[in-house]
C-alpha positions as CSV (number, residue, x, y, z in Angstrom):
1,X,14.1,22.2,-16.1
2,X,17.6,21.3,-17.1
3,X,20.3,20.3,-14.7
4,X,23.6,18.6,-14.8
5,X,23.4,14.9,-13.9
6,X,25.1,15.3,-10.6
7,X,22.6,18.0,-9.5
8,X,19.9,16.0,-7.8
9,X,19.9,13.2,-10.3
10,X,19.7,10.6,-7.5
11,X,16.5,12.0,-6.1
12,X,13.4,9.9,-6.3
13,X,10.4,10.9,-8.4
14,X,8.4,11.4,-5.2
15,X,11.0,13.9,-3.9
16,X,10.9,15.8,-7.2
17,X,7.1,15.9,-7.1
18,X,7.1,17.2,-3.5
19,X,9.6,19.9,-4.4
20,X,7.6,21.0,-7.4
21,X,4.5,21.2,-5.2
22,X,6.3,23.3,-2.6
23,X,7.8,25.6,-5.2
24,X,4.4,26.2,-6.8
25,X,3.0,27.2,-3.4
26,X,5.9,29.5,-2.6
27,X,5.4,31.2,-6.0
28,X,1.7,31.7,-5.5
29,X,2.2,33.2,-2.0
30,X,4.8,35.6,-3.2
31,X,3.1,36.8,-6.4
32,X,2.3,40.5,-6.1
33,X,-0.7,42.2,-7.8
34,X,-0.5,46.0,-7.7
35,X,-3.4,47.8,-9.4
36,X,-2.8,50.6,-11.9
37,X,-4.6,53.1,-9.6
38,X,-2.1,52.5,-6.8
39,X,1.0,53.5,-8.8
40,X,2.5,56.9,-9.2
41,X,1.5,58.6,-12.5
42,X,5.0,58.4,-13.9
43,X,5.1,54.6,-13.4
44,X,1.8,53.6,-14.8
45,X,2.0,51.1,-17.6
46,X,1.7,52.8,-21.0
47,X,2.9,50.1,-23.4
48,X,1.8,46.5,-23.7
49,X,3.5,44.2,-26.1
50,X,2.5,40.6,-27.0
51,X,-0.7,38.8,-26.8
52,X,-0.6,36.8,-23.5
53,X,-4.4,36.3,-23.3
54,X,-4.6,34.8,-26.8
55,X,-1.6,32.6,-26.3
56,X,-2.6,31.3,-22.8
57,X,-4.7,28.5,-24.4
58,X,-1.6,26.9,-25.8
59,X,0.3,26.6,-22.5
60,X,0.6,23.2,-20.8
61,X,2.2,21.9,-17.6
62,X,5.3,19.7,-17.9
63,X,4.1,17.6,-15.0
64,X,6.0,16.3,-12.0
65,X,5.9,12.5,-12.6
66,X,7.8,10.3,-15.0
67,X,11.4,10.0,-16.0
68,X,11.7,13.4,-17.8
69,X,9.0,15.5,-16.0
70,X,11.5,17.5,-13.9
71,X,13.7,18.4,-16.9
72,X,11.3,19.0,-19.8
73,X,10.6,22.8,-19.4
74,X,12.3,23.6,-22.7
75,X,10.7,20.7,-24.5
76,X,7.2,21.6,-23.4
77,X,7.8,25.4,-23.9
78,X,8.9,24.7,-27.5
79,X,6.0,22.4,-28.1
80,X,3.5,24.9,-26.8
81,X,4.9,27.8,-28.8
82,X,5.0,25.7,-32.0
83,X,1.3,24.8,-31.4
84,X,0.6,28.5,-31.2
85,X,2.5,29.0,-34.4
86,X,0.3,26.4,-36.1
87,X,3.0,23.7,-36.3
88,X,1.9,20.2,-35.3
89,X,4.4,18.3,-33.1
90,X,4.7,16.3,-29.9
91,X,6.9,16.5,-26.8
92,X,8.4,13.2,-27.7
93,X,9.3,14.3,-31.2
94,X,11.0,17.4,-29.7
95,X,13.0,15.2,-27.3
96,X,14.2,13.0,-30.1
97,X,15.2,16.0,-32.3
98,X,17.4,17.3,-29.4
99,X,18.9,13.9,-28.8
100,X,19.8,13.4,-32.4
101,X,21.6,16.8,-32.8
102,X,25.4,16.9,-32.9
103,X,26.2,17.7,-30.2
104,X,23.0,16.7,-28.5
105,X,20.9,19.5,-27.1
106,X,18.8,17.2,-25.0
107,X,19.5,14.2,-22.8
108,X,17.5,11.9,-20.6
109,X,17.7,8.6,-18.7
110,X,20.7,6.3,-19.4
111,X,21.5,8.0,-22.7
112,X,21.7,11.5,-21.2
113,X,24.9,12.8,-22.8
114,X,25.9,14.3,-19.5
115,X,22.5,16.1,-19.4
116,X,19.1,15.8,-17.7
117,X,17.1,18.0,-20.0
118,X,18.2,20.7,-22.5
119,X,21.4,22.8,-22.6
120,X,20.9,26.5,-22.1
121,X,22.3,27.3,-25.5
122,X,20.1,24.6,-27.1
123,X,16.9,26.4,-26.3
124,X,15.0,27.0,-29.5
125,X,16.4,24.0,-31.4
126,X,13.0,22.8,-32.3
127,X,12.0,26.1,-33.8
128,X,14.8,25.6,-36.4
129,X,14.1,21.9,-36.9
130,X,10.3,22.5,-37.4
131,X,10.8,25.3,-40.0
132,X,9.8,28.4,-38.2
133,X,13.3,29.8,-38.0
134,X,15.3,30.7,-34.9
135,X,16.8,34.0,-33.6
136,X,19.1,33.7,-30.6
137,X,20.1,36.3,-28.0
138,X,23.0,36.7,-27.3
139,X,23.8,36.1,-30.9
140,X,25.8,33.0,-31.8
141,X,29.6,33.3,-31.0
142,X,28.9,36.4,-28.9
143,X,30.7,36.5,-25.5
144,X,28.7,39.4,-24.1
145,X,25.2,40.3,-23.3
146,X,23.6,43.5,-22.1
147,X,20.4,44.0,-20.0
148,X,19.1,47.0,-21.9
149,X,19.9,45.4,-25.3
150,X,18.3,42.2,-24.2
151,X,15.1,43.9,-23.0
152,X,14.9,45.9,-26.3
153,X,15.4,42.6,-28.2
154,X,12.6,41.0,-26.2
155,X,10.3,44.0,-26.9
156,X,11.0,43.8,-30.6
157,X,10.4,40.1,-30.9
158,X,7.1,40.3,-29.0
159,X,6.1,43.3,-31.1
160,X,6.7,41.2,-34.3
161,X,4.5,38.4,-33.0
162,X,7.4,35.9,-32.6
163,X,7.4,33.1,-30.0
164,X,10.1,33.8,-27.4
165,X,11.5,31.3,-24.9
166,X,13.8,32.7,-22.1
167,X,16.2,30.9,-19.9
168,X,16.0,31.8,-16.2
169,X,17.0,30.9,-12.7
170,X,14.0,30.0,-10.7
171,X,15.3,31.4,-7.3
172,X,14.1,35.0,-7.9
173,X,10.7,33.7,-9.2
174,X,10.0,30.6,-7.1
175,X,12.4,30.9,-4.1
176,X,14.5,27.9,-5.1
177,X,17.4,27.9,-7.5
178,X,17.4,25.9,-10.7
179,X,17.7,26.2,-14.5
180,X,14.4,26.7,-16.2
181,X,12.8,28.1,-19.4
182,X,9.5,29.9,-19.9
183,X,7.6,31.0,-23.0
184,X,7.3,34.8,-22.8
185,X,4.0,35.9,-24.3
186,X,3.9,39.5,-23.3
187,X,5.4,42.4,-21.4
188,X,4.3,45.7,-19.9
189,X,6.5,48.8,-19.8
190,X,6.2,52.0,-17.7
191,X,6.4,55.5,-19.1
192,X,10.1,55.6,-18.2
193,X,10.7,52.6,-20.4
194,X,11.3,50.2,-17.6
195,X,10.1,46.6,-17.8
196,X,7.3,46.4,-15.2
197,X,5.7,43.0,-15.8
198,X,6.5,39.9,-17.9
199,X,3.7,37.6,-18.9
200,X,4.6,34.0,-19.5
201,X,3.2,30.5,-20.1
202,X,5.3,28.7,-17.4
203,X,5.5,24.9,-18.1
204,X,6.9,24.4,-14.6
205,X,3.8,25.6,-12.9
206,X,0.5,23.8,-12.8
207,X,-2.1,26.2,-14.3
208,X,0.8,28.3,-15.3
209,X,-0.8,30.0,-18.3
210,X,-0.5,33.8,-18.5
211,X,1.4,34.2,-15.2
212,X,2.7,37.6,-14.4
213,X,6.2,38.0,-13.0
214,X,7.5,41.3,-11.6
215,X,9.9,42.9,-14.1
216,X,12.8,43.3,-11.6
217,X,12.5,39.7,-10.4
218,X,12.4,38.4,-14.0
219,X,15.4,40.4,-15.0
220,X,17.3,39.0,-12.0
221,X,16.3,35.5,-12.9
222,X,17.2,36.1,-16.6
223,X,20.5,37.7,-15.8
224,X,21.8,34.4,-14.3
225,X,21.8,33.0,-17.8
226,X,23.1,36.1,-19.6
227,X,19.6,37.1,-20.7
228,X,19.5,34.1,-23.0
229,X,16.4,33.7,-25.2
230,X,15.4,32.1,-28.5
231,X,12.6,33.3,-30.7
232,X,10.9,32.1,-33.9
233,X,11.4,34.0,-37.1
234,X,7.8,33.4,-38.1
235,X,4.9,35.2,-36.4
236,X,1.7,33.7,-34.9
237,X,-1.0,33.1,-37.6
238,X,-3.3,35.7,-36.1
239,X,-0.7,38.5,-36.0
240,X,-1.3,39.9,-39.4
241,X,-5.0,40.0,-38.9
242,X,-4.8,42.2,-35.7
243,X,-2.8,44.8,-37.6
244,X,-5.3,45.2,-40.4
């Protein structure tokens, strides 16, 4: 999670741990699972993109203890996605890459550059630094974003086997506001083209591999950050094999 320094920076580690535990429980209680058979025919899922089951093994939890635990969602999401892309790295290396950028994309502790974590427009910095390329939405220097355009971009990136990290507000997903990032590993679309379900590896949730978020709630969470996402230009190593 990334927050400005004055947004809860004086809370103790115990307070942050208690809040994380409470939010995880709220999310689990609110998660809805509707079977395909219970949906009207015109709303049944007809398109699945991505490979959430295959990519679940790479998802890890950012933790709720330690100096940076509450603010490392982007760091952990990038490390997990790079692992899936076959690139060796560590969370500490990714932190240092962000700290050494000009201007810094990541800050922590006393040398936080006015940050606790990663800036929203810094998401994906490790993709570029580790050589897998980086594609941002909205595009660099763009002042506008569009929901339909963003969803189409997400669908295209997942269809190409690219790693996608999206920036969201946790309130629609967890019931508590806060900046956050998730690795989007798949999505389901209804016959009318609407986004029904988004599959993610969520570093802010213990056992958060291959979690399903309802499409409307995800869009609401995503809209708060102008549908910001960053994806790799390279595909997962297994991607070409599945298309043969």
